[in-house]
ZAVO-129671 format. One record per residue: residue number from 1; x, y negated, z of N, C-alpha, C in turn; residue in three letters. Coordinates in nm, 4 decimals, padded with zeros to 6 digits. Layout:
[NUM [X Y Z] [X Y Z] [X Y Z] ALA]
...
% end
This chain:
[1 [-14.6173 -04.9311 -01.7398] [-14.4896 -04.8736 -01.7090] [-14.3810 -04.9761 -01.7402] UNK]
[2 [-14.2889 -04.9952 -01.6481] [-14.1810 -05.0908 -01.6690] [-14.0513 -05.0180 -01.7008] UNK]
[3 [-13.9702 -05.0847 -01.7790] [-13.8405 -05.0292 -01.8147] [-13.7390 -05.0733 -01.7104] UNK]
[4 [-13.6609 -04.9792 -01.6565] [-13.5600 -05.0196 -01.5584] [-13.4562 -05.1101 -01.6227] UNK]
[5 [-13.4122 -05.2083 -01.5473] [-13.3115 -05.3012 -01.5975] [-13.1726 -05.2443 -01.5772] UNK]
[6 [-13.0910 -05.2619 -01.6797] [-12.9508 -05.2225 -01.6666] [-12.8764 -05.3340 -01.5955] UNK]
[7 [-12.7808 -05.2986 -01.5141] [-12.7003 -05.4046 -01.4533] [-12.6248 -05.4809 -01.5621] UNK]
[8 [-12.6230 -05.6104 -01.5497] [-12.5535 -05.6927 -01.6476] [-12.4043 -05.6854 -01.6238] UNK]
[9 [-12.3294 -05.6644 -01.7303] [-12.1851 -05.6609 -01.7151] [-12.1274 -05.7913 -01.7641] UNK]
[10 [-12.0339 -05.8463 -01.6909] [-11.9688 -05.9702 -01.7307] [-11.8976 -05.9554 -01.8631] UNK]
[11 [-11.8424 -05.8381 -01.8912] [-11.7733 -05.8144 -02.0169] [-11.8663 -05.8259 -02.1350] UNK]
[12 [-11.9872 -05.7739 -02.1215] [-12.0840 -05.7811 -02.2313] [-12.1230 -05.9262 -02.2569] UNK]
[13 [-12.1403 -06.0026 -02.1522] [-12.1762 -06.1432 -02.1690] [-12.0664 -06.2186 -02.2424] UNK]
[14 [-11.9413 -06.1919 -02.2074] [-11.8310 -06.2587 -02.2770] [-11.8211 -06.2124 -02.4211] UNK]
[15 [-11.8433 -06.0852 -02.4440] [-11.8331 -06.0274 -02.5777] [-11.9386 -06.0855 -02.6713] UNK]
[16 [-12.0540 -06.1169 -02.6205] [-12.1652 -06.1647 -02.7035] [-12.1878 -06.3149 -02.6894] UNK]
[17 [-12.0801 -06.3876 -02.6587] [-12.0899 -06.5320 -02.6395] [-12.1429 -06.6010 -02.7658] UNK]
[18 [-12.0935 -06.5607 -02.8829] [-12.1360 -06.6238 -03.0080] [-12.2848 -06.5970 -03.0335] UNK]
[19 [-12.3297 -06.4764 -03.0049] [-12.4719 -06.4441 -03.0204] [-12.5555 -06.5283 -02.9252] UNK]
[20 [-12.5126 -06.5406 -02.8003] [-12.5877 -06.6228 -02.7044] [-12.5950 -06.7679 -02.7500] UNK]
[21 [-12.4837 -06.8187 -02.8048] [-12.4826 -06.9570 -02.8533] [-12.5800 -06.9743 -02.9702] UNK]
[22 [-12.5839 -06.8772 -03.0605] [-12.6761 -06.8834 -03.1733] [-12.8206 -06.8770 -03.1251] UNK]
[23 [-12.8480 -06.7910 -03.0280] [-12.9838 -06.7831 -02.9719] [-13.0227 -06.9143 -02.9041] UNK]
[24 [-12.9293 -06.9736 -02.8310] [-12.9566 -07.1021 -02.7662] [-12.9896 -07.2089 -02.8700] UNK]
[25 [-12.9146 -07.2096 -02.9815] [-12.9404 -07.3070 -03.0872] [-13.0779 -07.2843 -03.1499] UNK]
[26 [-13.1142 -07.1578 -03.1702] [-13.2452 -07.1241 -03.2256] [-13.3573 -07.1727 -03.1330] UNK]
[27 [-13.3446 -07.1441 -03.0061] [-13.4473 -07.1854 -02.9086] [-13.4557 -07.3375 -02.9016] UNK]
[28 [-13.3414 -07.4043 -02.9016] [-13.3410 -07.5505 -02.8966] [-13.4117 -07.6081 -03.0195] UNK]
[29 [-13.3844 -07.5513 -03.1367] [-13.4486 -07.5994 -03.2598] [-13.6005 -07.5818 -03.2513] UNK]
[30 [-13.6455 -07.4663 -03.2048] [-13.7892 -07.4414 -03.1922] [-13.8527 -07.5421 -03.0970] UNK]
[31 [-13.7867 -07.5711 -02.9866] [-13.8417 -07.6673 -02.8906] [-13.8533 -07.8070 -02.9508] UNK]
[32 [-13.7501 -07.8489 -03.0245] [-13.7529 -07.9815 -03.0875] [-13.8643 -07.9873 -03.1917] UNK]
[33 [-13.8746 -07.8836 -03.2740] [-13.9796 -07.8819 -03.3771] [-14.1170 -07.8852 -03.3122] UNK]
[34 [-14.1362 -07.8056 -03.2099] [-14.2669 -07.8018 -03.1422] [-14.3048 -07.9378 -03.0861] UNK]
[35 [-14.2059 -08.0065 -03.0310] [-14.2312 -08.1368 -02.9697] [-14.2574 -08.2449 -03.0751] UNK]
[36 [-14.1902 -08.2383 -03.1900] [-14.1991 -08.3450 -03.2895] [-14.2901 -08.3125 -03.4080] UNK]
[37 [-14.3427 -08.1918 -03.4143] [-14.4229 -08.1488 -03.5284] [-14.5378 -08.2440 -03.5629] UNK]
[38 [-14.6128 -08.2951 -03.4655] [-14.7261 -08.3821 -03.5018] [-14.6854 -08.5072 -03.5797] UNK]
[39 [-14.5633 -08.5534 -03.5627] [-14.5214 -08.6765 -03.6308] [-14.4298 -08.6509 -03.7510] UNK]
[40 [-14.4088 -08.5241 -03.7860] [-14.3181 -08.4912 -03.8951] [-14.3873 -08.5017 -04.0306] UNK]
[41 [-14.3119 -08.5521 -04.1284] [-14.3590 -08.5572 -04.2667] [-14.3480 -08.4173 -04.3276] UNK]
[42 [-14.4226 -08.3897 -04.4326] [-14.4164 -08.2562 -04.4941] [-14.2749 -08.2119 -04.5329] UNK]
[43 [-14.1920 -08.3038 -04.5858] [-14.0558 -08.2641 -04.6230] [-13.9712 -08.2319 -04.4990] UNK]
[44 [-13.9996 -08.2987 -04.3870] [-13.9281 -08.2689 -04.2624] [-13.9690 -08.1322 -04.2081] UNK]
[45 [-14.0962 -08.0992 -04.2217] [-14.1448 -07.9674 -04.1790] [-14.0793 -07.8587 -04.2631] UNK]
[46 [-14.0697 -07.8810 -04.3933] [-14.0061 -07.7834 -04.4823] [-13.8596 -07.7643 -04.4444] UNK]
[47 [-13.7906 -07.8736 -04.4159] [-13.6499 -07.8645 -04.3761] [-13.6363 -07.7909 -04.2424] UNK]
[48 [-13.7246 -07.8213 -04.1486] [-13.7210 -07.7548 -04.0181] [-13.7459 -07.6051 -04.0324] UNK]
[49 [-13.8353 -07.5679 -04.1222] [-13.8630 -07.4265 -04.1456] [-13.7418 -07.3565 -04.2071] UNK]
[50 [-13.6768 -07.4220 -04.3044] [-13.5560 -07.3652 -04.3644] [-13.4476 -07.3449 -04.2593] UNK]
[51 [-13.4317 -07.4434 -04.1731] [-13.3304 -07.4336 -04.0660] [-13.3654 -07.3196 -03.9709] UNK]
[52 [-13.4915 -07.3070 -03.9365] [-13.5360 -07.1995 -03.8484] [-13.5063 -07.0631 -03.9102] UNK]
[53 [-13.5356 -07.0479 -04.0385] [-13.5094 -06.9218 -04.1067] [-13.3598 -06.8916 -04.1118] UNK]
[54 [-13.2779 -06.9939 -04.1370] [-13.1331 -06.9745 -04.1407] [-13.0815 -06.9314 -04.0040] UNK]
[55 [-13.1278 -06.9993 -03.8984] [-13.0840 -06.9642 -03.7631] [-13.1266 -06.8221 -03.7264] UNK]
[56 [-13.2481 -06.7845 -03.7626] [-13.2958 -06.6491 -03.7329] [-13.2108 -06.5452 -03.8065] UNK]
[57 [-13.1748 -06.5740 -03.9315] [-13.0876 -06.4830 -04.0062] [-12.9509 -06.4702 -03.9400] UNK]
[58 [-12.8979 -06.5835 -03.8943] [-12.7675 -06.5813 -03.8269] [-12.7731 -06.4966 -03.7000] UNK]
[59 [-12.8783 -06.5147 -03.6207] [-12.8952 -06.4367 -03.4981] [-12.9048 -06.2880 -03.5325] UNK]
[60 [-12.9789 -06.2553 -03.6351] [-12.9946 -06.1150 -03.6761] [-12.8596 -06.0541 -03.7131] UNK]
[61 [-12.7808 -06.1260 -03.7956] [-12.6485 -06.0746 -03.8355] [-12.5583 -06.0549 -03.7145] UNK]
[62 [-12.5606 -06.1502 -03.6232] [-12.4782 -06.1380 -03.5031] [-12.5234 -06.0212 -03.4164] UNK]
[63 [-12.6543 -06.0025 -03.4057] [-12.7068 -05.8910 -03.3263] [-12.6649 -05.7561 -03.3854] UNK]
[64 [-12.6490 -05.7527 -03.5183] [-12.6050 -05.6294 -03.5839] [-12.4537 -05.6141 -03.5813] UNK]
[65 [-12.3851 -05.7146 -03.5293] [-12.2404 -05.7087 -03.5214] [-12.1696 -05.7552 -03.6459] UNK]
[66 [-12.2411 -05.8252 -03.7338] [-12.1815 -05.8755 -03.8563] [-12.1304 -06.0174 -03.8338] UNK]
[67 [-12.0386 -06.0594 -03.9183] [-11.9863 -06.1945 -03.9126] [-12.0956 -06.2929 -03.9525] UNK]
[68 [-12.1166 -06.3961 -03.8734] [-12.2240 -06.4914 -03.9003] [-12.1998 -06.5741 -04.0246] UNK]
[69 [-12.0775 -06.5811 -04.0730] [-12.0471 -06.6629 -04.1890] [-12.0726 -06.5895 -04.3202] UNK]
[70 [-12.1018 -06.4607 -04.3173] [-12.1276 -06.3858 -04.4401] [-12.2613 -06.4277 -04.4978] UNK]
[71 [-12.2685 -06.4333 -04.6310] [-12.3961 -06.4642 -04.6956] [-12.4232 -06.3666 -04.8046] UNK]
% end
């Protein structure tokens, strides 16, 4: 069973610009890590994981409508 798609509204896209930017940054980071992982040192992997977790937290806060700068 498929879920019907809602028509995309231009207003919603503009309203969630910051969330889209955060998601784009998260996806870009994952792609870079995936591509460079075989040559990364353990400390670089740890740093990449910390960055990934931070970006995921930021996306989550934005998705909930919270300010991304809150900690």
